[in-house]
N, C-alpha and C positions, 0 to 999 in steps of 0.2 A: 308627468310621472317620474320625471327624473332622467339619470345619465341616457337610458336606453332610448330615450327620443331623439339623441343625435345620432345614434348608429348609422354606417354610411351601407349602402347596398352596391355600393360601385364593384366590388369583386364577386357578387354573387353570381354562381352559373345560372343560366337559364337555359332550360331545355324547350323546344317546341313541343306542343301537346299535338295528340292524334285525335281530331274528334270522331265521335261515333264509334261504331262496329264495324268493322271491315271483314267480309266473306272472304276466304282463301281463293276465290275465282276474280275478286273486284278489280276492274281494270281502272286505272288512272286515264282521265279523259283527255290530257294535255300531253303526256309523253308514252301513252300505249302500252305502259308497263305493268306487269302483274305484281301486286303488292301481296305476299304472303303474311299470314299472319305471325308465322315464327320469326319475322323479321322486325317485329316491336313488341313491346309490353305495355300492357295499360298502366299508366301511372299509379292506379288505385290497387292494382293488384302486385306491384313491382317490390320486393322487399330485398332486391340485390344489391341496393346501394347502401354505403355507411350514411346514417345522418348524426353528424355532431350534437349532442344534446346534454342535459344534465338533470339529475333528481334533487330533490331538497326534502330532508327527514329530519323530524325531531326523536331523537335517540332517549331511551331509559337513561336517568342519572344514575351517576356511578354508586351511589348511595344503595339503588334499587337493586344491584344485581345479585345479593346473597338471597333476598326474599325471592324474586322472581326465578332463580334458579332452582330453587326448593319447590316453587309452584310449577314450573314447567316440568318436572321430574314428574310431578303427581299427574299433570295432564297426559303425558307419553305413556304413563302406567295404564291409566283408565281409558283412553282411547286405543290403544292397541296399534298394531303395525299398519294398519290401514291409514293411519295419521301420521305426519311428520311434525313431530313438536318443534317450534321456534327456539332458538338459543338467545337468551338475555341480549347480546350484543346486535341482534337482527331483530328486535323488537322494536317498532318504530310507529311514529304518525307521519304520515306521507303527507307533504305541501303539495304535491304535482305527479301525476301518473306520467311518469317516464314513457314507457310503451307506448302509452295513448298519444304521446307528443309526438314518436318517432312514426307511428302509424298514420297521425294526421299529416305530418311533413311528407311522408311518401304520397298521401292521397292526393293531395294538393300538388305533387312535383314540384316540390320546393327542394332546392340542394344549399342548404344553408352553409355560409362560410364559416370556419372554424375560430376565426377570429371574431365575427361577428357575436357568436354563441359565448365565447370566452368573455367579451366586454358586458354582455348581456347578463352572464353570471356573476361578474364582479360588480355591475351596477347593483344587482340584487342583493348582494352581500352587503353593500352599504346601505341600503334602504331597510333590508330586513334588521342589521344592526342599529338604525335608528329606532325602530320599532322595539327594540328590546330593553331601550331607556325608560319605556313605560310600560314595562311587563316585569311580572315577578319570575325571578331565575334562581334555582330552576321552575318549571312551570306545573302546578298541580293540575291535573287532569283527571275529571270525576269518569269514571267508567260505567256504562249500563250493563245491559243486557247481551249475550252471546248472539252473533247473526253471521250470516254467510255473505260472503262477497267475492270479488273476483269475476273475470269474464266467465269462466265454469263455475260459480258458485261453489268454488272448492275450498275457499279461505276461511277459516274459523276464526273470527276477531269478536273483540268487544267494541260495541258502538260507544260513541261518545254520550254521556248523560246529559240531556237538557239540548242536545243539536237538534234543530228544527229546520234546516236547510240553510242556504247561502243569503236568503231575501229574509230571514228573521231578525228581528231585532233584539242583541243581545246586551244592550246598554253598553255603559262606556266608563266613563270617568266621574270621581268626585274629589276635589280638591280644594285648597283654600282654608277656611278657619275651620268648617266641618273637619278637615283632616288633622289638624291639632288638638281640636276638642275631642275627638274619638281617640285620639293616642292617648290623651291622659286620664278618659274617663273609663276604657275599657282593659288598658295595658296588655298583657299577656295573650287576649282572645282578640286583638285587633287584626283585622283582615286587611293587609295592603293592598290587595287586588281591590278591593271596593272604595278604600279610603285615601289612597296617597295620591292619587292622580293614574295609578297602573291600570291598564284594560285588563277587565276580568278574563278569564282563559277562553272563553266560547268567543269573545268579540277580537281578542287578539289571532285566535285560528282563523276566524272569517276574513280579518283584514289582510292576514298572510296570504290565503289563497286569492283575495280578491286582488293584491298587488301583483302576483305572478301571473295571473292569466290575463291582466291590464297589460303586462310587459310584453307577453308574446303577441297579443293583440296588434299592440302599436306597431311592435316590429316587425309583424310578419303578416298581418290581417289584410294588408293590401295586395300581398302575395296569394291570398286565397286560404290561409291556414283556417280551419275551423278550431276553435276552442272549446268546443263541447267535449265533455269527456277528459278532458287536462285535469280536472279535478273530481273526484269521487268523494261521496259522505266519508268523511274522517273516522277512522276506525284503526285498531289496534290488533294486528294479527297475530295469535298465538300458535296456531297448527293449520296445516294443510292437508286435504285429504287426497287420495288418490283420484277419485272420481267426485261427482257433482253431490253436494251434501243435500239430500232430499228434506223436504219440510218435516217427515215423520223422524228422520235422522238428527235433525237439528233439534227437535224437542227431546230425545233421547239424549244426546250429548249435554245439552241443557240441564237434564235432571242429574246426568251422571258427574257434573262438575259443577253442582250447586253449591256444596258445602266448601268448596275451594277457590271460588269466584272472588277475584280482586274488584274492590270497589272504587279504587283509583290509584295513580301511579305519579312520581315525579318524573319528567321528561327535560332534557337538557335543551338548551337553544339550536336552532338550525344548523345542520351542514348541509353543503352543497357541493354534490360528486358529479365532476364534469368529464364526459368522455369526449375527446375531439377527434380522436383518429382512430381506425379500427384495431390497429396493432399498439395504439398508445395506452399505458396506463392510465386508470382513473386518478384524477387529481382532487383532494379536498379543499375546498374553502369553509373556514369556519367562521360563522356570526356571533361575535360578542365571547359567550363564556361557554361554547360549545365544547370547547376543550376537555370539559368537565363530564361530558356523556360517555357511555360506554361505545359509542360510534365512533370516536375520536382517534382511534389508534393511526389513522393514516395524517392527524394533524400534528403540527408542531407545539409541543406544550409551551405556555407564556414563560 
């Protein structure tokens, strides 16, 4: 799978697990000492220690800013104060759920070494860069109906049109003589994602997600990391509600925004935002042409 297969675990801190649930009156048979519940924390519930981690997102391409600024202004006006509309620079497609990664690390009582997380991020940067050589940049993403997402179902987001799960087959490449023939015959209507050897949008998103989950499974699977939930159905969040969005509310919102719904958008190449220490700033790693997206403020322009 690449460089992350060589990551060492020598410096990883290991902490002993306390098996089962002890009562406050439990006595240790060997030392005759009372073990109080306040003396330890269940690793699954412990959120006291910092987990070095990173996120990977595709942000809107810079040419989309004006249109999405106008669109989001309309969203804000029509949804009212119970919703907060996202700014164009914050609109993105997640490749990995960072909160889920942190939660699953804590649940498995894994204390990843910051340097190992950094090496993993850099390795994925290299491999994702390789992916972009077979993909259109910027990436044209078809958007479907509005849905509700998030752990509390309070995020209003566009679904990705045509997405049928990570196990679906989304096609791949068309290369060789057909590419040249199509280039000559259809001219300006030629679609490079189908005919030049480039992965189509859905196949690329699927490949990126599989790569990232595979990297974490290989690096931390033996330590007990559960990779479920590290990726969710890809979507584009445009607003968040203060409370859960019910089914009736979702129907109302869809009707209210129907005439300004966006059918598609251009997204830049991925950006990896790495947080290694609690008090340290986030460091961003650009992938290929990600500097041309709205999320590239922390990147050095070429």
